[in-house]
Each structure stands twice: as C-alpha cells, then as structure tokens.
N, C-alpha and C positions, 0 to 999 in steps of 0.2 A: 096295335097289331105289330108294331116295330119293336122287337125286344130291346134293341140298343136305346131307343128313345125312352122306353119304359124304365130301364135301369137308370138313365140320366135323370129322369124325374124323381126316382126314388132317392138318388144321391143328393139332389138339390133339396129335397124335403128334409133329409137327414141333417145336412149342413145347416139349413135354416133353423131346425129345432135345436141343434147343438148351440148355435149362436144365441138363440133366445135363452137357453139354460145358462150359458156363460154370462149373458147380460143380466139375467135375474140374479145370479150369484154375485156379480160385480156390483150390483146396486147396493149390496150391503157393505161394500168396502169403503164407501165415501166417508162415513163418520168414524172409522176405526182409529183409535189412538195407539200409541206405542204400547208394547207389551209391558214395559215398566212405566209407571205413572210419571207424568211430567212433573218437574219441580213446581212448587206452589206458585211461585212468581210467574212462571210460564203459563200455567193454567189461568191465572188471573189476567194475564196479558191477552190471551185468546178470548176470554170471556168479555173483556172490556171492548173488544173490537165490534161487538154487536150493540147497536144503539137500543135495540129492544130490551136487551138484558140490563143495560144501564138504567133504563126507565123502570124496570121491575125492581131493581135494587133501591131506587129512590122511593118506591111506593111501600116496600115492606119494612122500612125503618132500620131497626138495630139488629136484625138477624145476620149473624156473622157468616153463616154458611149458605146464604141465599144464592150466591153466584155458583159455588161449587155444586150445589144440589139441583141445579136447573135441569141437568140431563137425567135425573133419577126417573122421570116418567117417559124417557125416550124408549126406542125399541130395545136398546141394550139393557136399559133398566128393568124392563118387563121380562127379560129372558131369565132372570133369577127366580121368578115365581114358579110355583109347582107346575102350572100350565105351560109356562115357557120351557121348563126342563123337559117335560114330556114331548113337546113339539120338537125340540132340538134332537132328542134321542131318536125320534121316529122320522126325522127329516130325510135320511138316506133311503129308508124303506119306502116312504111315501113317494119320494122322487122316482124310485125304480118302478113302483106300481103305476105312477102317472105316465112314465115313458112307455111302459108296456101297453097301457090303455090307449094312448094317443098315437101309437104307431100306425102309419098309413097302410099297413098291410096285415093280412091275417096270417102270414107265414111266420112260424115260430122263430126262425132265424132273425128276421127283421125285427120282430117284437123284442127278442132278446138283446139285439144291438141297441135298440132305443132304450130299453130298460137299463142297460149298463151305462149308456151315455148320460141319461138323466140321473142315475145313481151317483155317477162321478161328479156331476154338477151339484147334486145335493151334498156330497161329501165336502166339496170345496166351500159351498155356502155355509155348511155347519162349522167348518174350521174358522171361517171369517166371523160367524156369529159368536163363536166361543171367544174370539178376541174382542169382539164388540161388547159382549157381556162382561168380560174381565175389565175392560176399560171403563165401563159404566159403574163398576163396583165402588169407586171413589165417590161418585155422585150420590149413589144410594146410601153409603155410609154417612156422607155429609147431611143427607136428608134426615137420617136417623138422629144425628146430633141436633139438628135444627128442631125436630119435632119433640124430642124427649128432654133435651138439655144435656150438655156435656157431662155434668156430674151424675146423671141418671143412666148412663150407658156404661156397662161393664165390659171387661175384656172378653169374656166368654160370649156375650151377645154379639159383639162386633166381629169376633173371629168366626162365629157360626154364619153370620151374614156373608163374610168374605168367602167362606167355603162354598156357600150356595152359588156364588158367582165365579167359582173356579179359581180363586186367587191363591197363590202360593204364600208360604210363610214369609218369604223374602219380600215379595211384592206387598204383602199386608203391612209389614213394618214400614215400607216406603210410603204407602198410602197414609198411614197414621201420621208420619212425619210431615207429609205434604199437607194434611188437614190442619196440623198444628200451625204450619206456616200460613195457611189460609186464614185461620182464626186470628193469628198474631197480626197479619197484614190488615185484616178488617178492623182490628182495634185502632190502628193508626189513622183510619179514615177520619176519626173525630178526635179533637184535642182534649176533650173532657175525659178524665180517667175515672173508671168505676172499679170498685173492689171486686165485683163479680167477674170482671175481665181477668184480673190476676188469678182469682180462684179457679176459673175455668181452665186457664192455661196450665196452672199447676196440677189440676185434676187430670187433664189430658196426659201430661208427661208422667205423672205417678201411676195412674190407673192402667195405662197401656205400656208402662215400663220402657219408655223411649230413652235411648241412650243419650248422653250429653253431647256426643259427637253429632248425631243427626239433629238433635235439638238446636245445637249451635249453628249448624249449616242452614236450618230453616230460618232462624232468626237473622243470620247474616244475609241471606237472600232478600229478605224483606227490607233490611237496612240498606242494602245496595240499591234496590229499586227506589226506595224513598229518597235516598241521596240524589239519584239521577233526576227524579221528578222535582225536587224541592230545593236543591242546593243554591239556586239563585236568590232565595229568600233568606238564607242563613246569615249572609253578610250585610243585609240591609239594616239601616239604622232604625227604621220604623218597625213597630210591632207587627207581626204577621202570624196567622194561625199555624203556619208550618213550624214556627219556633216552638210553640206549645206541643205540637205533635212530636217534635224531636225530643223534647223533655219526656214525653210519655213513652216514646220508643225506648229511650235509655232506661227509664224506670222499669218497664215490663221486662226488657231484656236482662237487666241486672237481677231482678227477683227470680226470673225463670232459670237463669244459668247459675245463680249463687248456690243452688242446692248441690252442685257438683262436689262430691267429696274430695276431689283432687283440686287443690289450690292452683296447681299449674294449669289444669284444664280450664278452670274458670278464668284465670288471668289471660290465657291465650285467646279465648272467645271474646273477652272484654277488650283486649288490646287491638284485635283486628277491626272491631267496630270503631274504637277510638281513632285508629289510624285513618279509617275511611272519613271520619268527620273532623279530624284534626284536634282531638281532645287529649288532655293528659288526665292522670288519675284524679286530681283535685277537681277538675271540671266535670268529670264523670260523676263523682260523688255529689257535687253540688247540684247537678241536675236530678239525680236520684232523690235527694232530700227535698228538692223543690217540689216534687210531686208527692212524696211520701209524707212530708211534714203536716200538710193540712188534715190528712186522715188521722194522724197521731194527735193533732190538736183537738179534733172532734172527740176522740176518746178521753182526753184530759178534761174537756168540758163536761162530758158525761160524769166523770169521776167527781168533778167539782159540784155537780148538782146532787149526786148520790154517791158518796164515798164507798159504799158497800157494793157498788156495781162491778168493781174490778179489784183484783189483788195486785200486789207489787209484781208477782210473777207474770200475771196476765199483761200488765202494762209493759214490762220489759220485753216479753215475747212479741207483743205487737210492734214495738219499736224496731226490734230486730227484723221481723218479717217485712216491715216497710223499708228496710235498708238504711235505717238511721244509724249514724255512728254513736257510740256510747256517750261521748261528750255532748252530742246534740240532744239525746234523750234526757240527760241530766239537766241541761240548760232549759229545755222546754218544760220539764217538771217544775223547776224553780219559778219560771216565768208565770206558769199557770197558778201556782200558789200565791205569788205576789199579786196577780190580778184579782184573785178571789179575796185576799185579805183587804186590798184597797177598796173593792166593791162593798165588802161588809162594813168597813169603817165609814164609808160615805153614806151607806144606807141607814146606819144607826147613830149618826152624829158623832163621829170620831171616838167611838168606843165599840167594844164587842158585847153583844148580848150573850147570855149563857148558851143559847142554842147555836148561835153563830160560832162561838168558840169551840163548842163540842164538834161541830161539823168540820171546822178548819183543822182541828187536831186529828180527826178521823181521816181527813183528806191527806194530811202529811204522812200518816201511817200507811195508807193505801199506795201512796206514791213511793214509799220506801225511803223517805228522807231521814237522814240522821238528825239527832237532837241539835247538833251544831248548825246544820243546814236550816232546820225549821226555825231555830232561834234567830239566825241571821236574817231570815225573811221577815219574821214578826217584828223584830226590834228596829229594823231599817224602816218598816212601814209606820210603826207607832212612835218612833223617836221624836218627830216634830210635835206630835200631840202631847207627849209627856214633857218635852222641853217647854212647851207653852204653859203647862200646868206648873212647872217649876218656877217659871218667870213670875207667875201670879203669886205663888207662895213666898218667894224671896222678896217680892215687893211688899207683901203684907208683913213679912217678918221685919223688914227694914223700917216700915212706917208705923208699926204698932207702938203704942206707948207702954205696953206691958209685955210680959213673956207670953207668946202665943205658940210656943213650940209644940205642945200637945195637939193644938187645933190644926196647925199646918201639917203635922205628921199624919193626922187622920185623913186629911184631904189627899195627901200623896199616896197613902196606902189604898184608898178607894180607887184613885186613878190608876195605880199600878195594877190592881186587880182587873179593872175594866179593860185595860190595854194588854193584859197577859204579858207584861214585861217582867223579865227575871230580876232578882235582887241585884245581881251583878250589873245587868244592863241599866237598872235604875240608878245604882250608885255611880256608875260612870257618867251618866247624864247629869246627875246632881253635882258631881265634882266639877264638870265642865261649866255648868251654869253658875256655880258659886265663884269660880275663878274669873269668869267673864264679868260677874257683878262687882267683885272687889277691884278688878282692873279698871272698870269704869269709874268707881269711886276714887281710886288713887289718881287716875287721869284728871278727874274734875278738880281734885285738890291741887295737883301740879299746875293746872291752868290758872287757879287763883294766885299761886306763888309767882307764876310768870308775869302776871299783871300787878304784882306787889300788893295784892289784896290779902294781907296776912290774916285779918279777922275771918274773912271768908274761907281761907285755906284751913285755919284752925277749926272752923265749924265742920268742914268737910271731913277732916281727919277724925274729929270726935264721932261723926256719923259712922265712919269706917270702923272705928274701935267698937262702937255700940253694936254694929252689925256683926262683927267678929265674935263678940261675947254671946250674942243670940245664936250664932251658928254653933258655938261650943255647947250651949244649953240644949239646942235641938239634937246635936249628936249624942249627948248624954241621955236625953229623954228617949231616944230611939234605941239605946243600948249598944250602939255601934262604937262608942268611945272606950268602953271597958274601963280599965284602971289607968289609962293614959292621962297625963296632966294636961292642963289647958293648952300649953304651948305645943305639945305633941299633936293634940287634936287639931288645932288651928294649922299647924304645919302640914297635916294630912290633907287639908283643903287646898293649901297653897302650893304643895309640891307636885307640880305637873310633870316632873321628869320621871318619877318613880311611883307607880300605882302600888307596888308591893310595900313601899315604905309607909303608906298611909294606914293609920289605925282604922279607917273607915271601910 
C-alpha cells in the first residue's frame, strides 16, 4: 500500500538479480587462461602442481601429450563442438528472455529493464566463454595429436580445429610451437631414446611449417627448465639418469635444429644451449654421437646379416640424419666389416667358405668401401692365418730331402684362395716370413761360431744354403722369378729395404 516501500522492494529485487547474473558470469572466469597461450614450460609447470594429474601421467605411460590434453574435456573444450557453438551464439538472447520471464513485475518497463540487465550479463559471460574456449584450443589440439599420432595430423585438420575454437593465425602458430615444446619436454622425462620421438618432432616442425626461431625458443625453454631441475647431478662423479637425459636432450635438439638452412641460425641456437650447460662444440658433438651411434650400429648389423637390405646412399643418409660426423661413419663401417670378417673366420676354422666370402664382398659394396679399404680389412684379419700357413710350408721346404716346391706352392695357393688374400698381400707376407726364417738360421750359425763350434756352424750354414736354393727353385716354379738369375732371385728375398727391387 506504500508506494515508496513497493519501489524499494523492486529495486532490491533488481539489484539481487543483477548480482546473481554477474556472479554466474564471473563463475566462468576462474579457469580462463591468457589470450596468448602460455609457453610450454609454464604450462607444464602449472600442470605438475596438481598431484592428480601427475598420478594420471604415471598411469598412461608414454603419451607425450597427456598433460597438455587434460583440459580437452573441460567446459572450454566442449565449447568448440557444434552444440557448444549454438549455445554460445544464443547465450545473449536466452539471457534476455530469461530476464524478461523472471522479472518480478508484469509492467513492460520493468520486464524490459530485467531483460537488458540479463542480456548484458549474458554478453559478458559469452565474452569470457569465448576466451575460455580459445584457451582450451591447445588442450583439444594436444588431444588430437595424442589420439591420432603426430604424423597422422595434417596442417589443414589442425587449422580447422583451431578455427572452430576461434583461434587466430598468430595464436595458432604459437600453440603449435607450444605443443612442440610440450612433446620435446616429455621426451626428456625418460633417458632412453626412441627413433619415433625424433621422427615425431621432425614431423611436427615440417608438417606445420614452424619457423626455426620459434622451434629454437621452444627447445631452449625446455633446456632451461631441465638445467634448473637437474644441474646438481651433472657434476657428480657417479652415474645418474639425468646425465643420460642430457645426452638425449642434446641429440634431439641437434637433429631438430640442424635442418635450419641458415648455418648462422643453427649455430646460434646450439651455442646458447651450450652456454647454458657449459659445453664446447666438441663436447656437443660427442654427446650427439653417443646417442646416435647405437642406432647406426643397428643399421650396420642389419647390413651385415643381409647386405641387400640397404644401399650405400641409404647408409650414408642415415648416418647424417643421426648427426654422425663423416669420419665417424667411415670408422664405424670399417669396424663392422672387421667384426663380420672375424666372426666368419672363427665360425669356419680360419678360412672363408664361398658363401661367407660372397656375403662379405656384398657387404663391402653396400657399405661403399673402396677396394683399398676392403683389402686393408681382409688382409689385416687373415694375415696371421696366412703367416701360420707360410711357417708350415717353409718348415716343410727346409726339412724335405727332395724338391717339394710344387707341393708347397699348391698348399699356399689353396690357402690364399680360402683367405681371399691378394697376390700382393700374399707376396709381402711370404717375403717377411722368408727373411725371418733366414735370419733365424744365420743367428743359429753365429751362435755356433761364438762357442767355437765350427763343425756345428758349418752344418748350419750348409742348411742355410740348401734352404736358399730351394727358395730359388720355389720362386722359379711359381713363375715369379722370370729371367732373373739365382743371385737376383735370392737378393729379392733378402732385400728388405726395397720391395720394388725384388723380382718377386
């Protein structure tokens, strides 16, 4: 009945409803992130603050995007769906209708005021929901990577998803760089390196055309955080998992940044990480090869089992992709051939079977080794076995009562073929063995002279002369002596200073 009291009640009701609208709109502001995505390291820092999320990470295993994708099912994550879009577009109109309907008066003016007030609240709420949806876009994109795999998500698909969440091109590029940092940081959680990790990182950078400046920044942020968390272990004498993780970080960073066509750009990104950890270029390369070499070793083992499994170009390309220096690639090739040759000799009793020899020659071709490199490995491996055969032959030549030149030459020819030793290599070993044998005989004769055993010395010298005659006969039987006289042939055996002067 009191008009003043009635108007006071109306005002109180209006203020109360306005407060409720503001509160409801403000409720959406709690989880809102910045309009630009936070750096990957900052996102991970926030995520780790929740023990619930850390527990989930432990349960899911090796999913690199599990942390970043946790908010994909939040309110913001659902706003990019078709239903969410319709709800947001109609939020202002629905808020106005609701205000008009709940107005405490039937008077049009009062209903209009309430409709305007609730519409304003709906507008504010929609603006905040738009920000919330945009901030959730990174989590939704992370979930897409997690579900389909990095290599199976294209630029167009990712960009369409970003547009559904109202993300601008600038923010989209920032989100991709952020997720690259998220994946890179997740790789460093474990010290074991997988080739799929490197493949995914390279696929992300290439598929989404990320610049090397943002890529370098993402890598450096991860390196900085890792340094802060683990530097106490780097200087420790005892082995620690963080040291292996550091090697992995250096390897992945090097391979990811090495694609920069600008040498100066790559050097800049590498140097600032080196400065952070106190490395020089040699230490950086050593750590890269420490991680990359085992993968290259696996490839070489595959080639050793099946030489046709890779070509020289494939092997060289893989070595470069793993960050190995050319000299390291060449050294590891020779080491693997040496290992294969030694294993074959051991398995077949100090000789090569025809199948083994064919496989080893094919391996040398696949590895791209020159004839000189191949021969060097083979003859270094079979030298002791051929020298042992020479020792037996010379002992038989020395002790035989008749000329056995043809017989011993046949034995040496068979052994030479079994060991795949070249004629030059065989001749060099033969000369070395003969000189050692004659030197031993002369030393024995001089020993007799020293003790004034002249008959014994005379006998030893006669043995030496007989041995020399049989050597000349063996050289003529082999055809190596040619038209040279006996003195020249014998001098060829004894002249250790000049291989060229020997008629052999």
